[in-house]
N, C-alpha and C positions, 0 to 999 in steps of 0.2 A: 338736887340732881335726881333724875328719874331712876328708880331702882332697876328697871329693865334696860337701862342704857339706850343706845340707839340701834338696837338689834331689830331692824325692819319694823319699827313702831310697836314693839312689845307684842301683846296678844293679837293685835290686828295682823301683823306680819306673819305670825305663826299660824294663824287661821287661814290666811290666804296664800301662804308660801307655796302650796301645791299648785296654785293657779298658773304660775308662770311656766313651769315645765310642761304642764298640760297644754297650754296655749302654743308653745313651741312645737310640741309633737303634732298638734292639730294642723298647724301651719305647714310643717314639713309634709304631712300626709296630703294636704290640699295641693301643694305645689307639685309633688310627685305625680299625683293622679292627673292633674291638668297637663303636665308635661307629656305623659303617655298618650293622652287623647289628642294632643297637638301634633303628634307625629303620625297621624292616620290611625288606622285600625290597630288594635292590640293583637297579640298572638291568639287570644281566645276568639276573636272575631274572624279569623281566617276560615275560609271554607275548606272542606275536605279536599277538594280538587287543588286549591292553592297550596295546601300543605304537601300534597303528593307531588305537585310540580316542583316545589322547592327541594324535596328529598331527591327527586330524579336529577335535578340540575346540580345538586351538590355531590352526586355520585353515591348517595345512600342506598339506592335501589337500582337494579338493572332495567333495561328496556322492557323485557318480558314481564317483570313484576309490575312495572309502571302501567303497561297496557292493560294487564289483567285488573289491577285495582281501579284504574280509570274507568274501565267498562262497568265494574261493579258500582262505582259512585254514580255513573250516568244512569244505570238501570234503576237504582234506588230513587233518583231524582224524578224519573219518569213515572214511577209507581204511585 
């Protein structure tokens, strides 16, 4: 009988035992990254004006602040 038993092939299994968890982590990272890109742009890709529009729509800022910041964004874009 093998002194190492059937524990994942002895030394070979012990040496490559770290490979499976690493492969699973890489697969999850790949799937998560592709899922984000499939739903259009991510949060980092939104323009300043789009972020401002969303804040105004959600009630995070009032109309006066919205107009002020929107004008600032447009003036920076024209410069």
